[in-house]
A tleap script that builds the chain and sets N, CA, C and O, in Angstrom:
source leaprc.protein.ff14SB
mol = sequence {
  NMET VAL LYS ILE HIE ILE SER TYR THR PRO
  ASP ASP GLU ALA THR VAL ALA GLN ALA VAL
  ALA TYR LEU LYS GLY ILE LEU PRO PRO VAL
  LYS ILE LYS LYS LYS PRO GLY LYS ALA PRO
  TYR ASN SER VAL TYR PHE ILE PRO LYS ASN
  HIE GLY ASN PRO THR CLYS
}
set mol.1.N position { 86.119 45.252 114.681 }
set mol.1.CA position { 86.287 46.432 115.508 }
set mol.1.C position { 85.896 46.065 116.930 }
set mol.1.O position { 84.995 45.256 117.151 }
set mol.2.N position { 86.564 46.651 117.862 }
set mol.2.CA position { 86.358 46.390 119.276 }
set mol.2.C position { 85.607 47.553 119.906 }
set mol.2.O position { 85.871 48.715 119.599 }
set mol.3.N position { 84.668 47.229 120.790 }
set mol.3.CA position { 83.998 48.270 121.560 }
set mol.3.C position { 84.901 48.642 122.732 }
set mol.3.O position { 85.560 47.778 123.310 }
set mol.4.N position { 84.929 49.923 123.080 }
set mol.4.CA position { 85.748 50.403 124.194 }
set mol.4.C position { 84.825 50.979 125.249 }
set mol.4.O position { 83.909 51.740 124.936 }
set mol.5.N position { 85.069 50.613 126.506 }
set mol.5.CA position { 84.262 51.089 127.630 }
set mol.5.C position { 85.203 51.709 128.657 }
set mol.5.O position { 86.175 51.078 129.073 }
set mol.6.N position { 84.916 52.937 129.066 }
set mol.6.CA position { 85.712 53.624 130.085 }
set mol.6.C position { 84.794 53.958 131.254 }
set mol.6.O position { 83.776 54.627 131.078 }
set mol.7.N position { 85.154 53.492 132.449 }
set mol.7.CA position { 84.428 53.857 133.672 }
set mol.7.C position { 85.265 54.878 134.422 }
set mol.7.O position { 86.486 54.754 134.507 }
set mol.8.N position { 84.591 55.896 134.970 }
set mol.8.CA position { 85.323 56.948 135.666 }
set mol.8.C position { 84.450 57.564 136.749 }
set mol.8.O position { 83.226 57.431 136.742 }
set mol.9.N position { 85.115 58.245 137.685 }
set mol.9.CA position { 84.417 58.982 138.738 }
set mol.9.C position { 84.308 60.446 138.311 }
set mol.9.O position { 85.055 60.884 137.435 }
set mol.10.N position { 83.406 61.201 138.904 }
set mol.10.CA position { 83.285 62.619 138.535 }
set mol.10.C position { 84.591 63.406 138.690 }
set mol.10.O position { 84.796 64.399 137.993 }
set mol.11.N position { 85.465 62.978 139.585 }
set mol.11.CA position { 86.747 63.659 139.765 }
set mol.11.C position { 87.644 63.543 138.532 }
set mol.11.O position { 88.520 64.383 138.325 }
set mol.12.N position { 87.432 62.512 137.714 }
set mol.12.CA position { 88.265 62.251 136.547 }
set mol.12.C position { 87.671 62.794 135.249 }
set mol.12.O position { 88.119 62.417 134.166 }
set mol.13.N position { 86.688 63.658 135.336 }
set mol.13.CA position { 85.982 64.163 134.152 }
set mol.13.C position { 86.937 64.827 133.146 }
set mol.13.O position { 86.791 64.618 131.942 }
set mol.14.N position { 87.892 65.607 133.608 }
set mol.14.CA position { 88.824 66.298 132.704 }
set mol.14.C position { 89.726 65.297 131.981 }
set mol.14.O position { 89.994 65.457 130.790 }
set mol.15.N position { 90.192 64.277 132.684 }
set mol.15.CA position { 91.041 63.257 132.074 }
set mol.15.C position { 90.274 62.476 131.016 }
set mol.15.O position { 90.815 62.162 129.956 }
set mol.16.N position { 89.020 62.164 131.301 }
set mol.16.CA position { 88.194 61.428 130.343 }
set mol.16.C position { 87.938 62.279 129.099 }
set mol.16.O position { 87.934 61.753 127.986 }
set mol.17.N position { 87.728 63.567 129.270 }
set mol.17.CA position { 87.518 64.449 128.121 }
set mol.17.C position { 88.748 64.444 127.208 }
set mol.17.O position { 88.607 64.443 125.985 }
set mol.18.N position { 89.931 64.441 127.781 }
set mol.18.CA position { 91.161 64.380 126.989 }
set mol.18.C position { 91.272 63.040 126.273 }
set mol.18.O position { 91.653 62.990 125.103 }
set mol.19.N position { 90.943 61.958 126.966 }
set mol.19.CA position { 91.015 60.625 126.372 }
set mol.19.C position { 90.024 60.489 125.217 }
set mol.19.O position { 90.354 59.914 124.180 }
set mol.20.N position { 88.811 61.015 125.393 }
set mol.20.CA position { 87.803 60.959 124.339 }
set mol.20.C position { 88.268 61.742 123.113 }
set mol.20.O position { 88.122 61.267 121.987 }
set mol.21.N position { 88.817 62.915 123.317 }
set mol.21.CA position { 89.308 63.721 122.197 }
set mol.21.C position { 90.442 62.999 121.461 }
set mol.21.O position { 90.497 63.022 120.232 }
set mol.22.N position { 91.330 62.369 122.200 }
set mol.22.CA position { 92.438 61.644 121.591 }
set mol.22.C position { 91.934 60.442 120.793 }
set mol.22.O position { 92.354 60.235 119.655 }
set mol.23.N position { 91.040 59.653 121.382 }
set mol.23.CA position { 90.543 58.457 120.707 }
set mol.23.C position { 89.699 58.799 119.477 }
set mol.23.O position { 89.716 58.060 118.493 }
set mol.24.N position { 88.965 59.911 119.525 }
set mol.24.CA position { 88.191 60.330 118.349 }
set mol.24.C position { 89.113 60.609 117.175 }
set mol.24.O position { 88.733 60.402 116.023 }
set mol.25.N position { 90.317 61.077 117.457 }
set mol.25.CA position { 91.261 61.399 116.397 }
set mol.25.C position { 91.935 60.197 115.770 }
set mol.25.O position { 92.317 60.255 114.601 }
set mol.26.N position { 92.096 59.098 116.513 }
set mol.26.CA position { 92.834 57.959 115.971 }
set mol.26.C position { 91.947 56.788 115.564 }
set mol.26.O position { 92.396 55.918 114.817 }
set mol.27.N position { 90.704 56.740 116.032 }
set mol.27.CA position { 89.820 55.629 115.689 }
set mol.27.C position { 89.037 55.936 114.417 }
set mol.27.O position { 88.807 57.099 114.085 }
set mol.28.N position { 88.627 54.872 113.701 }
set mol.28.CA position { 87.708 55.106 112.580 }
set mol.28.C position { 86.376 55.620 113.132 }
set mol.28.O position { 86.222 55.715 114.349 }
set mol.29.N position { 85.420 55.952 112.277 }
set mol.29.CA position { 84.159 56.526 112.774 }
set mol.29.C position { 83.507 55.673 113.870 }
set mol.29.O position { 83.245 54.485 113.686 }
set mol.30.N position { 83.259 56.307 114.995 }
set mol.30.CA position { 82.642 55.622 116.124 }
set mol.30.C position { 81.510 56.473 116.685 }
set mol.30.O position { 81.478 57.692 116.515 }
set mol.31.N position { 80.590 55.802 117.352 }
set mol.31.CA position { 79.513 56.470 118.081 }
set mol.31.C position { 79.950 56.531 119.532 }
set mol.31.O position { 80.370 55.520 120.094 }
set mol.32.N position { 79.858 57.699 120.145 }
set mol.32.CA position { 80.265 57.875 121.534 }
set mol.32.C position { 79.021 58.062 122.379 }
set mol.32.O position { 78.215 58.961 122.135 }
set mol.33.N position { 78.873 57.198 123.381 }
set mol.33.CA position { 77.697 57.244 124.245 }
set mol.33.C position { 78.155 57.409 125.687 }
set mol.33.O position { 78.936 56.604 126.195 }
set mol.34.N position { 77.663 58.462 126.346 }
set mol.34.CA position { 77.962 58.686 127.765 }
set mol.34.C position { 76.736 58.310 128.576 }
set mol.34.O position { 75.626 58.748 128.277 }
set mol.35.N position { 76.943 57.490 129.614 }
set mol.35.CA position { 75.831 57.049 130.445 }
set mol.35.C position { 76.253 57.094 131.910 }
set mol.35.O position { 77.407 56.818 132.238 }
set mol.36.N position { 75.326 57.438 132.776 }
set mol.36.CA position { 75.628 57.314 134.203 }
set mol.36.C position { 75.618 55.833 134.583 }
set mol.36.O position { 74.714 55.090 134.201 }
set mol.37.N position { 76.618 55.422 135.328 }
set mol.37.CA position { 76.690 54.038 135.765 }
set mol.37.C position { 76.233 53.925 137.206 }
set mol.37.O position { 75.552 54.802 137.737 }
set mol.38.N position { 76.625 52.828 137.817 }
set mol.38.CA position { 76.318 52.669 139.241 }
set mol.38.C position { 77.173 53.662 140.016 }
set mol.38.O position { 78.354 53.846 139.725 }
set mol.39.N position { 76.561 54.295 141.001 }
set mol.39.CA position { 77.264 55.318 141.783 }
set mol.39.C position { 78.534 54.739 142.374 }
set mol.39.O position { 78.491 53.601 142.842 }
set mol.40.N position { 79.616 55.408 142.388 }
set mol.40.CA position { 79.907 56.783 141.980 }
set mol.40.C position { 80.470 56.866 140.570 }
set mol.40.O position { 81.101 57.868 140.236 }
set mol.41.N position { 80.271 55.857 139.730 }
set mol.41.CA position { 80.919 55.805 138.423 }
set mol.41.C position { 80.006 56.267 137.295 }
set mol.41.O position { 78.784 56.135 137.367 }
set mol.42.N position { 80.628 56.814 136.248 }
set mol.42.CA position { 79.977 57.128 134.987 }
set mol.42.C position { 80.679 56.308 133.915 }
set mol.42.O position { 81.765 55.780 134.154 }
set mol.43.N position { 80.076 56.195 132.741 }
set mol.43.CA position { 80.657 55.380 131.678 }
set mol.43.C position { 80.655 56.119 130.354 }
set mol.43.O position { 79.786 56.945 130.076 }
set mol.44.N position { 81.658 55.797 129.542 }
set mol.44.CA position { 81.729 56.275 128.155 }
set mol.44.C position { 81.947 55.033 127.302 }
set mol.44.O position { 82.817 54.214 127.597 }
set mol.45.N position { 81.148 54.897 126.237 }
set mol.45.CA position { 81.257 53.773 125.322 }
set mol.45.C position { 81.636 54.284 123.940 }
set mol.45.O position { 81.076 55.274 123.469 }
set mol.46.N position { 82.578 53.621 123.290 }
set mol.46.CA position { 82.948 53.878 121.905 }
set mol.46.C position { 82.441 52.685 121.109 }
set mol.46.O position { 82.939 51.570 121.269 }
set mol.47.N position { 81.446 52.917 120.246 }
set mol.47.CA position { 80.820 51.846 119.485 }
set mol.47.C position { 81.114 52.089 118.008 }
set mol.47.O position { 80.796 53.159 117.490 }
set mol.48.N position { 81.717 51.111 117.317 }
set mol.48.CA position { 82.046 51.314 115.900 }
set mol.48.C position { 80.789 51.457 115.052 }
set mol.48.O position { 79.777 50.801 115.297 }
set mol.49.N position { 80.874 52.333 114.046 }
set mol.49.CA position { 79.772 52.495 113.097 }
set mol.49.C position { 79.953 51.494 111.968 }
set mol.49.O position { 81.081 51.212 111.563 }
set mol.50.N position { 78.866 50.961 111.462 }
set mol.50.CA position { 78.911 50.001 110.375 }
set mol.50.C position { 78.893 50.748 109.048 }
set mol.50.O position { 77.897 51.386 108.706 }
set mol.51.N position { 79.982 50.674 108.303 }
set mol.51.CA position { 80.091 51.378 107.030 }
set mol.51.C position { 80.251 50.381 105.896 }
set mol.51.O position { 81.300 50.337 105.253 }
set mol.52.N position { 79.241 49.595 105.648 }
set mol.52.CA position { 79.270 48.677 104.512 }
set mol.52.C position { 80.208 47.511 104.721 }
set mol.52.O position { 80.380 47.026 105.840 }
set mol.53.N position { 80.817 47.063 103.626 }
set mol.53.CA position { 81.708 45.897 103.678 }
set mol.53.C position { 83.025 46.237 104.347 }
set mol.53.O position { 83.562 47.326 104.145 }
set mol.54.N position { 83.555 45.308 105.147 }
set mol.54.CA position { 84.868 45.559 105.765 }
set mol.54.C position { 85.966 45.502 104.713 }
set mol.54.O position { 85.818 44.844 103.683 }
set mol.55.N position { 87.055 46.188 104.973 }
set mol.55.CA position { 88.199 46.160 104.059 }
set mol.55.C position { 88.955 44.855 104.237 }
set mol.55.O position { 89.001 44.303 105.337 }
set mol.56.N position { 89.542 44.366 103.169 }
set mol.56.CA position { 90.283 43.090 103.237 }
set mol.56.C position { 91.756 43.331 103.111 }
set mol.56.O position { 92.542 42.384 103.145 }
savepdb mol mol.pdb
quit
């Protein structure tokens, strides 16, 4: 699984909310972490959850 990182400015908050909602629907279970980044950017991280053995 790949980690996804999105950097955005406060002006793009609505677009990021749409992207997060879309990705939550198509990705397997992930942890979503929002953090303030270096000004003027904020960050959203999609981190995969570990659910036992991977499928083969």
